Structure formats: structure tokens, C-alpha cells
C-alpha positions in Angstrom: -9.7 6.0 -15.1 -11.2 2.7 -13.9 -12.1 2.3 -10.3 -10.0 0.0 -8.1 -10.7 -1.7 -4.7 -8.6 1.0 -3.0 -11.7 3.2 -2.7 -13.3 0.6 -0.4 -10.2 0.7 1.8 -10.2 4.5 1.9 -13.9 4.4 2.8 -13.5 2.0 5.6 -10.6 4.0 7.0 -11.5 7.5 6.0 -9.3 10.3 7.4 -10.3 13.9 6.4 -6.7 15.0 7.0 -5.4 12.5 4.5 -7.9 13.4 1.7 -6.1 16.4 0.4 -7.8 18.3 -2.5 -9.7 17.0 -5.5 -9.1 18.6 -8.9 -12.4 19.6 -10.7 -13.0 20.9 -14.2 -15.6 23.5 -14.8 -16.7 23.5 -18.5 -18.4 26.2 -20.6 -21.8 24.5 -20.1 -21.6 25.0 -16.4 -21.1 21.3 -15.6 -18.3 20.1 -13.4 -16.2 17.0 -13.8 -13.8 15.3 -11.4 -10.3 15.2 -12.9 -8.2 13.8 -10.0 -8.9 12.1 -6.6 -11.5 9.7 -8.1 -10.6 6.9 -5.6 -10.4 9.2 -2.6 -13.8 10.8 -3.5 -15.5 7.5 -3.9 -14.0 6.5 -0.5 -15.3 9.6 1.0 -18.8 8.9 -0.4 -18.6 5.3 1.1 -17.7 6.9 4.4 -20.9 9.0 4.2 -19.2 12.3 3.4 -21.2 14.7 1.2 -18.6 17.5 1.0 -14.8 17.4 0.3 -12.3 20.2 -0.5 -11.6 20.8 -4.1 -9.8 23.1 -6.5 -11.9 24.1 -9.5 -10.3 25.2 -12.8 -11.9 26.3 -16.0 -11.2 24.3 -19.1 -12.4 24.9 -22.7 -11.9 21.4 -24.0 -11.6 17.8 -22.8 -8.1 17.8 -24.4 -7.0 20.3 -21.8 -8.4 18.2 -19.0 -6.7 15.1 -20.3 -3.3 17.0 -20.5 -3.6 18.1 -16.9 -4.5 14.6 -15.8 -1.5 13.1 -17.6 0.8 15.8 -16.2 -0.3 15.3 -12.6 0.0 11.6 -12.7 2.9 10.9 -15.1 5.5 12.3 -12.6 3.8 11.1 -9.4 6.0 8.6 -7.4 4.1 6.0 -5.6 4.7 5.5 -1.9 6.6 2.3 -1.2 6.1 -0.4 1.4 9.3 0.8 3.1 7.9 4.4 3.3 4.7 3.1 4.9 6.6 0.9 7.4 8.9 3.8 8.4 5.9 6.0 9.0 4.2 3.2 11.0 7.3 2.8 13.1 7.4 6.5 13.9 3.7 6.5 14.7 4.4 3.5 17.1 1.8 1.3 15.4 1.7 -2.1 17.1 2.6 -4.2 14.1 5.6 -2.1 13.1 6.9 -2.0 16.7 6.5 -5.7 17.1 8.3 -6.5 13.8 11.1 -4.2 14.6 11.5 -5.7 18.0 11.6 -9.3 16.7 14.1 -8.3 14.0 16.4 -6.7 16.5 16.1 -9.6 18.9 17.2 -12.0 16.1 20.3 -9.9 15.6 19.2 -8.0 12.5 18.0 -4.5 11.7 15.1 -3.4 9.5 16.6 -1.6 6.4 14.5 1.6 6.4 16.1 2.9 3.1 16.8 1.1 -0.1 20.5 1.7 0.3 20.7 -0.6 3.3 20.9 -3.9 1.4 23.8 -5.7 3.1 23.8 -8.0 6.1 22.4 -7.5 8.7 19.7 -5.2 7.2 16.4 -6.8 6.2 14.7 -4.7 3.5 12.0 -7.3 2.5 9.5 -5.5 4.7 6.5 -6.9 2.7 7.6 -10.5 3.7 8.2 -9.5 7.4 4.7 -8.0 7.5 3.3 -11.1 5.8 4.9 -13.4 8.3 3.8 -11.3 11.2 0.2 -11.0 9.9 -0.1 -14.8 9.5 1.8 -16.1 12.5 2.8 -13.3 14.8 5.9 -11.8 16.3 7.4 -15.2 17.4 7.4 -16.4 13.8 9.4 -13.3 12.6 11.9 -13.9 15.4 12.4 -17.6 14.8 12.6 -17.4 11.0 15.3 -14.8 11.3 17.1 -16.8 14.0 17.2 -19.8 11.7 18.6 -17.6 8.9 21.2 -16.1 11.2 22.4 -19.5 12.4 22.2 -21.4 9.1 23.2 -18.8 6.6 25.4 -16.3 8.4 26.6 -13.2 6.5 24.8 -14.3 3.3 22.8 -11.3 2.0 20.9 -13.7 -0.3 19.4 -15.2 2.8 17.6 -11.9 3.5 16.0 -11.7 0.1 12.2 -11.9 0.1 12.2 -15.3 -1.6 14.5 -16.7 1.1 12.4 -15.2 4.0 9.3 -16.7 2.4 10.9 -20.1 2.0 12.3 -20.3 5.5 8.9 -19.2 6.9 7.0 -21.8 4.9 9.5 -24.4 6.2 9.0 -23.2 9.7 5.3 -23.1 9.4 5.1 -26.7 8.0 7.4 -28.3 10.6 7.5 -25.9 13.6 8.5 -27.5 16.9 9.1 -30.8 15.2 12.3 -29.6 13.6 15.5 -31.3 14.7 17.9 -28.4 14.8 21.0 -30.5 14.9 19.9 -32.7 12.0 19.0 -29.5 10.0 22.4 -28.0 10.6 24.1 -31.2 9.4 21.9 -31.4 6.3 22.7 -27.8 5.4 26.4 -27.9 6.2 28.2 -26.4 3.3 24.9 -25.4 1.5 24.4 -21.7 0.9 21.2 -19.8 0.5 22.3 -19.1 -3.1 22.4 -22.9 -3.7 18.9 -23.3 -2.4 17.5 -20.4 -4.4 19.1 -21.7 -7.6 17.7 -25.1 -7.0 14.2 -23.7 -6.2 14.3 -21.6 -9.4 15.3 -24.7 -11.5 12.4 -26.6 -10.0 10.0 -23.7 -10.6 11.0 -23.6 -14.3 10.6 -27.3 -14.8 
């Protein structure tokens, strides 16, 4: 298949334990062809590796190779952002620990499974990570504090679009925000109202 930029990422962060095993086809003419692990193998090459573990199978035709490739990849389930964040939290990686801390301080919890979709669980981990990467732990905390105060018990306020919107508002106005005026302006306005208005404006 076509190469993707992920090989560059693998090469820059190469971990032999994470490589796994490449699948290789040995044909009748004695030549060998890589069937699976193309991106990982290119990443290993970028990292300066000249030898990686592989499983070699004999195939008589390219059709057999293609069938194996399809079978191996058709039923493969991609790892989600949530899976990666959960692992980062267990590994005590700084960004995950900081995000989790800010979420808890704001009175929420990180939803670590797709079933935890109701208030106060935040499952839009991609947006939490984006906010953290751009503006740090304080931004995550203050954005969620605004949501908790202005849109209490509204699950829509924890959707990725809502988090993104409140963050953009916070980033644009920051310390200049008049909290009391903001509360008065939004009195009786739900996050669902805001999202509906935003969608209408986007369509127009």
C-alpha cells in the first residue's frame, strides 16, 4: 500500500519492543517481498536498523499474498485516542497526568471508556490534548471551569465542538473576560442553543 507519514514518526521514536513481527513472502524464484509492517519497517530503516524480526511464508502466487494481506488488515481494529490516553495515564506520562489533574480539579472526570458519555465525564480526549498542547494545563482547567459554571449538567457542553469553542473564546479574550457580564449574557442560553446557532452559521 502507499506509504504514509507515520513511518517518519516511527523512525523518530523507534522502539524495538513495539515493532512486533513483519510478514514476508518467499516466492518460487527465491525472492522475498514484504507483505505486512511496511510503515514499521521503513521506520526501522529511518532509525538506522538493518535487521528486524519477521515471519517468512511460502506463496505460489501474488493472489495468495493479496488474500493474506486483506485477511490480516480487514479485521484489524485501530487503536483509539482513548486507548492511547488510558495507556499514557497508566505509564504516568506528564501530559496525561497533567490533563487528568486539571479535569479533576475542575470537577469533572476523564471518560476512559466510550460508555462514560454523561456528565461529568469528558470523553473528547483529542480536544483536551489539543488544548493542553497549545496552552497548557491552566487552559484545560479554566475552560472546564467555565463550562461547569455556565452550562451545568449539560452533556452537550462536554462535546468536542463545545470544548473547542469555549477554548477559542478563552484564548481570544483570556483575562479580559468580565465573568459577571458573561453569566448575564448567557443566562437561559444552553450549549445546545449555541451549537445549533454555530451550525446554522457554518452552513450559511
